Legacy VTK file of the C-alpha trace (Angstrom):
# vtk DataFile Version 3.0
C-alpha trace
ASCII
DATASET POLYDATA
POINTS 797 float
128.656 64.354 168.280
131.133 67.071 169.207
129.583 69.362 166.570
126.041 68.603 167.744
126.995 69.307 171.367
128.526 72.610 170.295
125.397 73.468 168.254
123.164 72.730 171.242
125.161 75.069 173.489
125.249 77.793 170.846
121.496 77.679 170.140
120.671 77.674 173.835
122.740 80.850 174.280
120.920 82.568 171.359
117.193 81.792 171.809
116.066 84.756 169.689
118.295 83.776 166.775
117.146 80.140 167.041
113.451 81.038 167.238
113.693 83.357 164.217
115.258 80.681 162.019
113.089 77.784 163.234
109.908 79.846 162.922
110.756 81.045 159.418
111.601 77.539 158.246
108.507 76.051 159.921
106.296 78.489 158.020
107.936 77.806 154.668
108.219 74.036 155.082
104.748 73.699 156.653
103.041 75.480 153.753
105.112 73.525 151.230
104.351 70.129 152.755
100.652 71.029 152.890
100.555 71.865 149.186
102.670 68.832 148.273
100.140 66.651 150.117
97.230 68.371 148.342
98.780 67.995 144.885
99.736 64.408 145.650
96.244 63.499 146.910
94.288 65.297 144.177
96.448 65.024 141.071
99.065 62.310 141.514
97.649 59.582 143.738
95.996 56.764 141.758
92.210 56.681 141.930
90.891 54.170 144.509
89.609 51.817 141.817
90.906 48.605 140.292
93.447 49.320 137.503
92.507 53.048 137.383
94.764 53.687 134.379
92.267 51.898 132.104
89.192 53.833 133.320
87.718 56.585 131.135
84.781 58.965 131.068
82.653 58.792 127.926
80.719 61.677 126.382
78.487 62.222 123.387
79.586 65.130 121.197
77.428 67.473 119.115
79.925 69.625 117.171
77.339 71.857 115.514
75.774 72.690 118.881
79.086 73.286 120.595
78.403 70.438 123.062
81.522 68.345 123.752
80.431 66.730 127.022
76.973 65.397 126.188
75.016 62.946 128.359
73.496 59.508 127.658
70.147 57.805 127.786
70.019 54.224 129.055
69.420 53.072 125.450
72.563 54.876 124.280
74.641 53.115 126.924
73.289 49.678 125.975
74.023 50.251 122.273
77.551 51.580 122.860
78.417 48.670 125.163
77.021 46.084 122.732
78.784 47.539 119.665
82.215 48.393 121.093
85.257 46.138 121.029
87.561 48.742 122.618
85.531 48.861 125.837
85.677 46.022 128.310
82.616 47.374 130.139
80.454 50.513 130.388
78.450 51.744 133.371
75.918 54.551 133.636
75.227 56.818 136.607
73.352 60.036 137.371
74.574 63.286 138.894
71.204 65.021 139.257
69.818 66.459 142.469
67.054 63.831 142.500
67.201 61.793 145.705
65.306 59.195 147.679
63.526 60.591 150.726
64.356 58.971 154.053
61.197 58.709 156.182
60.399 57.455 159.640
63.099 59.199 161.724
62.674 62.883 162.416
62.115 65.282 159.526
61.924 63.847 156.010
65.393 63.976 154.498
66.261 63.748 150.806
69.426 61.674 150.518
71.490 62.588 147.463
71.149 59.517 145.237
73.058 58.368 142.186
70.935 56.114 139.979
73.209 53.538 138.383
73.373 50.463 136.229
74.866 47.266 137.640
77.903 47.754 135.379
78.729 51.014 137.206
80.304 49.130 140.111
81.850 46.321 138.068
83.433 48.811 135.658
85.069 50.704 138.519
86.094 47.399 140.063
85.227 48.316 143.653
83.389 45.700 145.724
81.155 46.624 148.640
82.782 46.786 152.064
79.728 45.047 153.518
77.284 42.973 151.518
77.304 43.436 147.758
76.548 45.922 144.991
73.497 46.075 142.701
72.938 43.142 140.311
71.880 43.366 136.653
68.609 41.492 137.287
67.686 44.013 140.006
68.135 46.855 137.535
66.122 45.015 134.878
63.290 44.098 137.276
63.162 47.537 138.952
63.864 45.931 142.331
63.886 48.398 145.227
67.424 47.925 146.505
70.043 50.456 147.615
73.739 50.564 148.401
74.839 52.990 151.127
77.808 55.339 150.892
80.158 54.892 153.856
79.678 58.387 155.338
75.883 58.098 155.123
76.038 54.665 156.773
78.119 56.053 159.622
75.997 59.159 160.079
72.526 57.641 159.718
73.066 54.138 161.107
76.052 54.642 163.409
78.170 52.136 161.495
75.797 49.261 162.318
76.847 46.316 160.125
73.490 44.586 160.656
71.755 47.188 158.464
72.766 45.108 155.415
69.861 42.798 154.613
67.267 45.017 156.315
64.808 47.402 154.697
64.569 51.156 155.144
61.711 53.446 154.149
62.654 55.541 151.129
59.928 57.439 149.260
57.428 55.649 151.540
58.435 52.258 150.155
60.671 49.607 151.721
64.077 49.382 150.044
66.438 46.503 150.748
69.939 47.556 151.820
72.243 45.175 149.947
75.611 46.739 150.685
77.828 49.476 152.116
80.684 50.943 150.069
84.194 51.413 151.519
85.199 54.858 152.859
87.505 55.496 149.884
84.650 55.159 147.373
83.365 58.704 146.740
82.401 58.583 143.094
80.947 60.498 141.316
81.422 62.813 144.327
81.463 62.746 148.105
77.995 64.358 148.144
76.231 61.147 147.064
74.787 59.101 149.908
72.829 56.322 148.179
73.125 54.246 145.007
69.930 52.836 143.479
68.972 51.074 140.200
68.501 53.516 137.374
65.125 51.950 136.594
63.678 53.289 139.877
63.368 56.755 138.360
59.637 57.169 137.583
58.881 57.675 133.869
56.753 60.642 134.889
59.886 62.323 136.213
62.313 61.344 133.440
60.826 59.567 130.384
62.758 56.495 129.247
63.263 57.694 125.701
66.384 57.860 123.570
66.356 61.618 123.137
66.061 62.234 126.922
69.725 62.155 127.906
70.540 62.631 131.593
73.023 59.894 132.502
76.822 59.948 132.598
79.041 57.066 131.433
82.233 55.524 132.745
84.059 52.831 130.816
86.973 50.461 131.152
89.258 50.097 128.142
90.040 46.639 126.843
93.664 45.515 127.399
96.108 47.319 125.112
93.545 49.873 123.882
94.379 53.599 124.005
91.928 56.452 124.510
92.463 57.601 120.909
91.590 54.156 119.552
88.457 54.003 121.713
87.433 57.509 120.671
87.716 56.681 116.962
85.655 53.511 117.326
82.974 55.113 119.526
82.669 58.073 117.165
81.911 55.618 114.363
79.322 53.867 116.561
77.695 57.171 117.581
77.389 58.327 113.952
75.884 54.963 112.926
73.298 55.120 115.731
72.429 58.687 114.797
71.704 57.576 111.237
69.770 54.507 112.396
67.482 56.511 114.673
66.843 59.395 112.280
69.172 62.009 113.676
68.276 61.706 117.370
71.799 61.072 118.642
75.317 62.475 118.680
77.638 62.396 115.704
80.878 61.936 117.670
82.300 60.683 120.960
84.804 61.980 123.499
86.927 59.672 125.656
88.753 61.235 128.636
90.940 59.504 131.220
88.980 59.222 134.449
91.678 60.855 136.577
91.719 63.807 134.180
87.929 63.993 134.301
87.928 64.007 138.112
90.694 66.536 138.772
91.656 68.070 135.437
89.633 71.249 136.027
91.584 72.156 139.177
95.023 71.150 137.872
96.065 74.666 136.686
95.015 76.270 139.977
96.804 73.656 142.107
100.003 73.952 140.081
99.908 77.737 140.482
99.440 77.299 144.249
102.319 74.812 144.354
104.531 77.315 142.539
103.368 80.004 144.958
104.265 77.989 148.027
107.643 77.155 146.476
108.228 80.912 146.223
107.395 81.273 149.935
109.875 78.499 150.752
112.588 80.172 148.665
111.992 83.486 150.446
112.183 81.712 153.803
115.468 80.124 152.734
116.864 83.510 151.698
115.886 84.996 155.064
117.557 82.152 156.929
120.648 82.417 154.732
120.821 86.129 155.545
120.550 85.423 159.262
123.288 82.802 159.000
125.494 85.204 157.024
125.068 87.816 159.729
125.702 85.198 162.395
128.810 84.048 160.528
130.093 87.619 160.348
129.743 87.896 164.122
131.730 84.656 164.502
134.635 85.680 162.268
137.069 85.874 165.180
135.997 82.478 166.544
136.391 80.809 163.132
139.721 82.588 162.520
141.071 81.308 165.848
139.903 77.773 164.965
141.657 78.055 161.587
144.811 79.441 163.231
144.832 76.465 165.600
144.785 74.037 162.656
141.136 73.486 161.680
140.922 72.854 157.944
138.293 74.440 155.724
136.409 71.151 155.353
136.224 70.881 159.144
134.834 74.404 159.449
132.264 73.831 156.682
131.191 70.576 158.350
130.619 72.344 161.653
128.616 75.156 160.039
126.529 72.752 157.954
125.817 70.713 161.112
124.539 73.866 162.794
122.302 74.602 159.807
121.085 70.987 159.630
119.977 71.073 163.261
118.080 74.315 162.696
116.448 72.953 159.546
115.542 69.703 161.318
113.823 71.663 164.092
112.041 73.838 161.527
110.990 70.790 159.520
109.603 69.011 162.577
107.512 72.032 163.499
106.606 72.524 159.826
105.288 68.958 159.477
103.197 69.477 162.618
101.777 72.669 161.091
101.209 70.821 157.805
99.189 68.088 159.542
96.890 70.760 160.920
96.832 72.606 157.590
95.949 69.460 155.640
92.989 68.749 157.932
91.867 72.360 157.522
92.130 72.239 153.728
90.285 68.900 153.591
87.464 70.384 155.670
87.176 73.777 153.980
87.811 72.589 150.425
85.606 69.490 150.277
83.037 71.362 148.195
85.593 72.939 145.856
88.370 70.391 145.640
87.833 66.893 144.201
89.329 64.077 146.272
89.850 66.470 149.194
89.137 63.612 151.632
92.100 61.686 150.172
94.620 64.414 151.058
96.873 63.225 153.904
100.511 62.895 154.966
101.599 59.464 153.719
104.948 57.820 153.047
105.484 59.622 149.750
104.678 63.012 151.278
107.098 62.319 154.129
109.762 61.283 151.598
109.153 64.568 149.775
109.487 66.361 153.115
112.891 64.746 153.704
113.951 65.865 150.233
112.674 69.392 150.869
114.552 69.468 154.195
117.806 68.400 152.531
117.345 71.005 149.813
116.605 73.728 152.357
119.723 72.762 154.301
121.841 73.245 151.178
120.101 76.456 150.119
120.331 78.087 153.522
123.600 76.723 154.845
126.003 76.240 151.991
126.673 79.854 150.985
127.023 81.132 154.589
129.264 78.159 155.402
131.489 78.767 152.377
131.755 82.488 153.186
132.401 82.013 156.888
134.920 79.193 156.406
137.388 81.431 154.529
138.504 83.936 157.175
141.520 86.059 156.248
143.424 85.520 159.487
145.535 88.696 159.324
142.538 90.921 158.619
140.224 89.294 161.130
142.671 88.961 164.017
144.027 92.418 163.299
140.503 93.889 163.063
141.083 95.096 159.540
137.975 93.517 158.161
136.265 96.352 156.362
136.577 94.714 152.934
135.132 91.410 154.124
132.199 93.170 155.800
131.459 95.172 152.663
131.522 92.013 150.568
129.050 90.253 152.885
126.784 93.339 152.889
126.619 93.246 149.104
125.676 89.566 149.164
122.951 90.194 151.746
121.543 93.056 149.688
121.444 90.840 146.591
119.640 88.079 148.497
117.033 90.481 149.923
116.436 92.045 146.508
115.847 88.506 145.233
113.234 87.735 147.877
111.451 91.040 147.184
111.346 90.051 143.508
109.818 86.678 144.400
107.293 88.325 146.733
106.344 90.744 143.935
105.647 87.841 141.604
103.434 86.138 144.193
101.543 89.270 145.216
100.833 90.106 141.593
99.304 86.669 141.003
97.152 86.943 144.153
95.891 90.416 143.210
94.977 89.217 139.717
92.999 86.279 141.139
91.188 88.514 143.624
90.321 90.985 140.884
88.969 88.052 138.892
86.711 87.063 141.818
85.495 90.658 142.109
84.773 90.706 138.364
82.706 87.520 138.755
80.692 89.062 141.584
80.030 92.107 139.410
78.575 90.038 136.556
74.972 90.968 135.863
72.918 87.871 136.717
69.961 89.201 134.743
67.673 89.154 137.795
67.395 90.813 141.217
69.080 88.708 143.889
68.223 90.883 146.867
65.072 89.943 148.799
64.785 86.549 147.053
64.535 83.190 148.838
64.788 79.798 147.110
63.356 76.453 148.230
64.256 73.397 146.134
62.309 70.118 146.403
60.883 67.151 144.521
57.314 65.913 144.899
57.796 62.159 144.703
55.421 59.519 143.432
54.828 58.374 146.981
52.949 61.656 147.516
51.300 62.049 144.122
51.263 59.257 141.560
49.320 61.202 138.953
50.692 64.303 137.327
47.486 66.189 138.084
47.894 65.344 141.774
51.465 66.626 141.693
50.295 69.904 140.213
47.604 70.216 142.885
50.261 69.797 145.591
52.502 72.330 143.842
49.671 74.859 143.608
48.625 74.336 147.227
52.197 74.925 148.422
52.494 78.022 146.260
49.243 79.449 147.662
50.330 78.792 151.261
53.679 80.514 150.697
52.058 83.446 148.890
49.777 84.032 151.903
52.715 84.399 154.313
53.275 87.877 155.830
56.105 89.688 154.066
55.843 87.697 150.822
55.105 89.840 147.759
55.279 87.226 144.981
55.955 83.510 144.487
56.711 81.387 141.423
58.493 78.138 140.656
61.127 77.154 138.112
62.622 73.776 137.206
66.088 74.577 138.608
67.792 77.305 140.590
68.423 80.054 138.019
72.162 80.333 138.640
74.943 77.856 137.925
72.643 75.053 136.733
71.868 74.300 133.104
68.375 73.343 132.064
67.473 70.404 129.855
69.199 70.766 126.485
66.816 70.196 123.578
67.128 70.982 119.848
64.975 73.883 118.657
64.579 74.079 114.874
62.010 76.456 113.545
59.161 74.813 111.685
60.974 75.265 108.388
64.097 73.519 109.781
62.345 70.576 111.409
63.875 68.109 108.934
67.458 69.142 109.775
69.479 66.232 111.273
69.468 66.326 115.074
73.224 66.716 115.550
73.228 69.793 113.292
70.445 71.599 115.144
71.293 74.200 117.756
70.034 73.523 121.293
68.385 75.539 124.018
68.116 75.163 127.776
64.492 74.507 128.714
63.111 75.539 132.106
59.600 74.618 133.247
58.125 77.602 135.102
54.914 78.674 136.799
52.979 81.888 136.021
54.739 85.111 136.987
58.227 83.590 137.121
59.949 86.502 135.350
58.194 89.090 137.515
59.217 87.243 140.697
62.801 86.860 139.519
62.959 90.489 138.467
63.881 89.675 134.863
63.192 92.417 132.340
60.585 91.493 129.715
61.513 93.117 126.394
58.535 92.010 124.350
55.323 90.036 124.719
54.225 88.581 128.043
55.231 86.335 130.941
53.978 82.777 131.561
50.360 83.151 132.719
47.694 81.059 134.435
45.845 80.546 131.140
48.830 78.539 129.805
47.538 75.128 130.845
47.295 71.621 129.394
44.261 72.566 127.291
45.851 75.562 125.562
48.516 75.872 122.884
52.026 75.199 124.277
53.875 78.502 124.701
57.364 79.616 125.661
59.101 82.805 126.668
62.596 83.001 125.179
65.681 85.032 126.045
67.375 87.622 123.825
70.103 85.202 122.744
67.549 82.648 121.510
65.592 85.354 119.703
68.688 86.318 117.719
69.901 82.726 117.255
66.658 81.225 116.008
64.998 84.184 114.284
67.610 86.912 113.853
65.230 89.552 115.201
64.696 91.151 118.614
60.943 90.480 118.768
59.856 87.127 117.289
56.649 86.867 119.377
54.052 84.824 117.520
56.686 82.681 115.790
56.916 78.939 116.348
59.677 76.477 117.334
59.673 72.695 117.399
61.312 71.302 120.513
62.993 67.905 120.804
60.434 65.121 120.528
58.427 67.099 117.956
56.587 69.474 120.319
55.543 72.704 118.502
55.518 75.753 120.781
54.518 79.376 120.251
56.807 82.254 121.326
54.779 84.668 123.479
57.543 86.760 125.040
61.209 87.791 124.941
63.076 88.249 128.243
66.510 89.567 129.150
69.391 87.108 129.312
69.961 85.389 132.677
73.214 83.756 133.818
71.613 80.323 134.226
74.757 78.361 133.331
77.016 80.339 135.697
78.648 83.723 136.166
81.720 82.739 134.155
79.804 81.036 131.336
78.458 82.677 128.176
74.701 83.032 128.044
73.161 80.498 125.691
69.689 80.097 124.181
67.082 79.718 126.956
63.320 79.122 126.918
60.768 79.081 129.734
57.818 76.755 129.155
54.606 76.704 131.186
54.786 74.159 134.018
51.257 72.861 133.294
52.196 72.182 129.675
55.499 70.396 130.377
55.561 69.571 134.062
58.461 68.205 136.130
58.278 66.990 139.722
61.525 68.662 140.768
61.374 72.438 141.037
62.497 75.460 143.038
60.138 77.957 144.646
61.238 81.575 144.183
59.915 83.701 147.045
60.280 87.469 146.919
59.426 89.510 149.965
59.748 92.903 151.561
61.478 91.371 154.603
64.949 89.792 154.858
64.882 86.364 153.144
66.365 84.678 156.229
63.250 85.529 158.230
61.067 83.611 155.756
62.980 80.310 155.964
60.990 78.892 158.887
57.536 80.045 157.681
58.176 78.744 154.133
59.294 75.373 155.502
56.161 75.179 157.658
53.922 76.174 154.740
55.324 73.370 152.574
55.003 70.790 155.365
51.426 71.892 156.053
50.473 70.767 152.545
52.709 67.660 152.515
53.984 66.577 155.956
56.347 63.996 154.419
57.855 66.454 151.940
61.661 66.750 152.049
63.168 70.118 151.172
66.457 69.684 149.370
67.682 73.168 150.163
66.247 76.467 151.293
68.546 79.488 151.071
68.628 83.163 150.043
69.496 83.652 146.391
72.392 85.924 147.312
74.057 82.961 149.059
73.737 80.834 145.917
75.315 83.590 143.830
78.211 83.829 146.294
78.689 80.063 146.073
79.157 80.458 142.334
82.488 82.136 143.037
83.323 79.771 145.903
85.997 77.760 144.091
87.886 80.699 142.514
87.597 82.563 145.825
89.067 79.544 147.658
92.063 79.363 145.310
92.515 83.149 145.393
92.414 83.079 149.208
95.101 80.386 149.376
97.371 82.261 146.978
96.632 85.433 148.930
97.675 83.672 152.135
100.941 82.640 150.496
101.452 86.180 149.202
100.932 87.633 152.708
103.483 85.176 154.101
105.913 86.137 151.324
105.460 89.869 151.982
105.979 89.423 155.725
109.136 87.394 155.161
110.402 89.915 152.597
109.698 92.767 155.010
111.616 90.923 157.739
114.467 90.425 155.287
114.559 94.134 154.421
114.377 95.056 158.100
117.225 92.677 158.924
119.591 93.790 156.209
118.936 97.504 156.853
119.520 96.952 160.576
122.859 95.297 159.792
123.790 98.057 157.365
122.985 100.696 159.974
125.186 98.818 162.447
128.069 98.682 159.964
127.719 102.419 159.174
127.246 103.493 162.774
130.547 105.429 162.855
129.749 107.138 159.548
126.288 108.147 160.765
127.764 109.491 164.000
130.259 111.603 162.056
127.465 112.921 159.795
125.433 113.940 162.853
128.511 115.558 164.432
129.052 117.547 161.245
125.469 118.896 161.288
123.187 116.305 159.710
119.725 116.357 161.320
117.377 113.444 161.900
115.616 113.869 158.567
118.931 113.571 156.729
119.736 110.322 158.534
116.259 108.912 157.892
116.512 109.802 154.198
119.915 108.106 154.038
118.669 104.853 155.575
115.318 104.819 153.741
117.215 105.425 150.521
119.202 102.252 151.147
115.988 100.324 151.801
114.302 101.724 148.693
117.314 100.933 146.527
117.199 97.277 147.626
113.402 97.010 147.474
113.145 98.980 144.230
115.569 96.689 142.419
113.650 93.653 143.712
110.275 95.110 142.700
111.557 95.981 139.221
112.968 92.473 138.717
109.733 90.932 140.046
107.559 92.975 137.694
109.729 92.096 134.702
109.590 88.435 135.675
105.817 88.683 136.061
105.472 89.891 132.486
106.975 86.596 131.350
105.278 84.279 133.886
101.818 85.759 134.373
100.397 84.019 131.274
100.306 80.850 133.423
97.342 82.429 135.250
95.388 83.205 132.103
93.079 80.173 132.330
92.174 81.102 135.929
91.252 84.725 135.263
87.900 86.270 134.432
87.309 89.856 133.416
90.929 90.950 133.917
93.951 90.741 131.639
97.052 88.966 133.006
99.241 91.958 132.096
96.808 94.574 133.389
98.805 97.821 133.888
96.701 98.961 136.846
97.441 95.739 138.725
101.165 96.116 138.096
101.081 99.727 139.393
99.067 98.775 142.496
101.428 95.905 143.352
104.493 98.111 142.846
102.973 100.752 145.125
102.023 98.192 147.803
105.495 96.687 147.943
107.143 100.112 147.952
105.101 100.987 151.056
106.085 97.650 152.635
109.754 98.444 151.913
109.455 101.887 153.520
107.697 100.416 156.542
110.351 97.710 156.985
113.180 100.256 156.718
111.549 102.897 158.948
112.402 101.328 162.332
116.135 100.910 161.586
116.140 104.452 160.164
114.520 105.828 163.292
117.014 103.905 165.439
119.913 105.365 163.426
118.936 108.884 164.475
119.767 107.931 168.079
123.483 107.405 167.347
125.457 109.551 169.813
128.099 111.574 167.911
130.148 111.997 171.129
130.624 108.242 171.374
131.624 108.173 167.722
134.216 110.933 168.148
135.673 109.285 171.254
136.105 106.071 169.262
LINES 1 798
797 0 1 2 3 4 5 6 7 8 9 10 11 12 13 14 15 16 17 18 19 20 21 22 23 24 25 26 27 28 29 30 31 32 33 34 35 36 37 38 39 40 41 42 43 44 45 46 47 48 49 50 51 52 53 54 55 56 57 58 59 60 61 62 63 64 65 66 67 68 69 70 71 72 73 74 75 76 77 78 79 80 81 82 83 84 85 86 87 88 89 90 91 92 93 94 95 96 97 98 99 100 101 102 103 104 105 106 107 108 109 110 111 112 113 114 115 116 117 118 119 120 121 122 123 124 125 126 127 128 129 130 131 132 133 134 135 136 137 138 139 140 141 142 143 144 145 146 147 148 149 150 151 152 153 154 155 156 157 158 159 160 161 162 163 164 165 166 167 168 169 170 171 172 173 174 175 176 177 178 179 180 181 182 183 184 185 186 187 188 189 190 191 192 193 194 195 196 197 198 199 200 201 202 203 204 205 206 207 208 209 210 211 212 213 214 215 216 217 218 219 220 221 222 223 224 225 226 227 228 229 230 231 232 233 234 235 236 237 238 239 240 241 242 243 244 245 246 247 248 249 250 251 252 253 254 255 256 257 258 259 260 261 262 263 264 265 266 267 268 269 270 271 272 273 274 275 276 277 278 279 280 281 282 283 284 285 286 287 288 289 290 291 292 293 294 295 296 297 298 299 300 301 302 303 304 305 306 307 308 309 310 311 312 313 314 315 316 317 318 319 320 321 322 323 324 325 326 327 328 329 330 331 332 333 334 335 336 337 338 339 340 341 342 343 344 345 346 347 348 349 350 351 352 353 354 355 356 357 358 359 360 361 362 363 364 365 366 367 368 369 370 371 372 373 374 375 376 377 378 379 380 381 382 383 384 385 386 387 388 389 390 391 392 393 394 395 396 397 398 399 400 401 402 403 404 405 406 407 408 409 410 411 412 413 414 415 416 417 418 419 420 421 422 423 424 425 426 427 428 429 430 431 432 433 434 435 436 437 438 439 440 441 442 443 444 445 446 447 448 449 450 451 452 453 454 455 456 457 458 459 460 461 462 463 464 465 466 467 468 469 470 471 472 473 474 475 476 477 478 479 480 481 482 483 484 485 486 487 488 489 490 491 492 493 494 495 496 497 498 499 500 501 502 503 504 505 506 507 508 509 510 511 512 513 514 515 516 517 518 519 520 521 522 523 524 525 526 527 528 529 530 531 532 533 534 535 536 537 538 539 540 541 542 543 544 545 546 547 548 549 550 551 552 553 554 555 556 557 558 559 560 561 562 563 564 565 566 567 568 569 570 571 572 573 574 575 576 577 578 579 580 581 582 583 584 585 586 587 588 589 590 591 592 593 594 595 596 597 598 599 600 601 602 603 604 605 606 607 608 609 610 611 612 613 614 615 616 617 618 619 620 621 622 623 624 625 626 627 628 629 630 631 632 633 634 635 636 637 638 639 640 641 642 643 644 645 646 647 648 649 650 651 652 653 654 655 656 657 658 659 660 661 662 663 664 665 666 667 668 669 670 671 672 673 674 675 676 677 678 679 680 681 682 683 684 685 686 687 688 689 690 691 692 693 694 695 696 697 698 699 700 701 702 703 704 705 706 707 708 709 710 711 712 713 714 715 716 717 718 719 720 721 722 723 724 725 726 727 728 729 730 731 732 733 734 735 736 737 738 739 740 741 742 743 744 745 746 747 748 749 750 751 752 753 754 755 756 757 758 759 760 761 762 763 764 765 766 767 768 769 770 771 772 773 774 775 776 777 778 779 780 781 782 783 784 785 786 787 788 789 790 791 792 793 794 795 796
């Protein structure tokens, strides 16, 4: 208590010193606790399911096609479940954009819907919070029932528990609400709002055939079974089914732990960010240690008097550690408050890019980690200054002959600052590499013109048009209305937005290869498209023609293929007139060859793609592509009105300029790069403060020398060069060490980079130049202050 009382008085007398240390620690600890909470919530916390360690994701594998995460048909799922002894249960679910349209309240709204089997819920082992989940007989009998996601229930029904057992209008038909899921249930993602029986999907939209695979599978391993054992058995089952059904299935299986499936893709990025924030914390600790060293140097007389009066070294160390512990406790308290705000911010901003973002919070384990971090910081920041300050040489200190001790402490401070510059260099280099990767993604040629293009995605449901011909009439009427709008120059439709979304994968043997087993055939992405789609998109046509109005149900099925498919299937640049046989035995004629388009994503290789006439292979879900000579944003309202004029109950899934969709493609890497950039900025600021502090102290220690130099004729430029030279020597050593360390550590970023090498020389030069400028800036103010030393005062002393 005596020590704490003394610390309180000391800190109150030095508010600037206290604020500097508490603020520095709050920044370092706050960022660290935030990232610890994120890593804990996303990677380490158990999934909110029953016995999550036995849950797995299942995939069909087509080695010859390069597909290792293939989907299922409902028939596949039934056969796997019936034949497997390593699986306790298997549930199917969809992740498509198809949704049920909510009618009757305001504008029609398409609620994102996952179509599931009854085993989906029982496999995950999560009961409904209210009511129940979907039963097997309801799936079999195509009963119109739905289960509500918790967020949708709160938003749409205000948390009214009486909604269970009532009906709501979805797709113009009454659907019975049988249950509401708990708030922690956000699978397969937080975007899904409804769960409905898989059998409610109309056959006209997705045929119920074995080769039409659009469902995902989750399984629960039987007790004592490993993923390797399940994978071997399911591979045998898949190969047997492929033989039984004449090569229509996969030849292998993949079994992945569910937690790895959910968060495995972001694991490398989160671990890099955790390492980055640890670097920031270390730099903060070094800065605080430097401040405490300087403070200890100023207290040498006090500590020497205490020692002379009988205080032992242990007593002195205890007092100094108590002072440090109080400062760290204050910094930690403020840091945890900052972390609480930061965690809420990350959960809000990162929900789209970070799986399980809603589960990130400060819980008991995060607080325990915070206590551990606080204890570690106390040791890192307080132990060395306490050990140095607790060994005063009484004769030297009391006799003011302390030059050697001061020089020794100056060397230690210079070493510590060089270390934090090295750490900052490492962090800045990683951030610059990630930002260059984002820039490289944005510079990828999409294959079409994004400027001036508006997209409107929707699904014409059976409640509006039961017959396929009626659907096409609605589609054509909408297209005509949009085309007549002022400012619109061309309109077409395509099955899916042509960026970041794969089409339907189907095998494509040439006629001569039609007998090749299915799993050995290459596959293409098939997009249903209306006439003029390539012209509207701005895709270059290398040979042949575009989809045209004459390509209807009464004419020969035709496709336009991309360059990659032309080389893959035919080995020539212009195979127009040749024929392919698509999955299901549909022969199609190649009428054109178009440039490659980045359908699968900016960071994905371009695969074989074909565009088939909408009237020859129609789908109810599509995206209008509207090109105009006015800004796309100005067409949003008129396009929405044009669609609703044709079909007042039509829900529009999304309407947005194409340029926004392209930017979203780099949203996740940009988010991670921004976080690492934020950490790098914090590290640079702390390193600059460290350089400024140590140069200021060095100038103070050499004040007499500088005064003598000025008295002997040195001008201001000489003094500035002297001081800047000291700053550059410290910063230069730190930069050199940081760059050498980066050469060894930068390979950890390799999986996160696109279009830039981890050891890119230009990046290393730019980072070295940036940090050299920061060093000069940090040393400039002390250097300028040194020129004001009065030589007369020095000579009088």
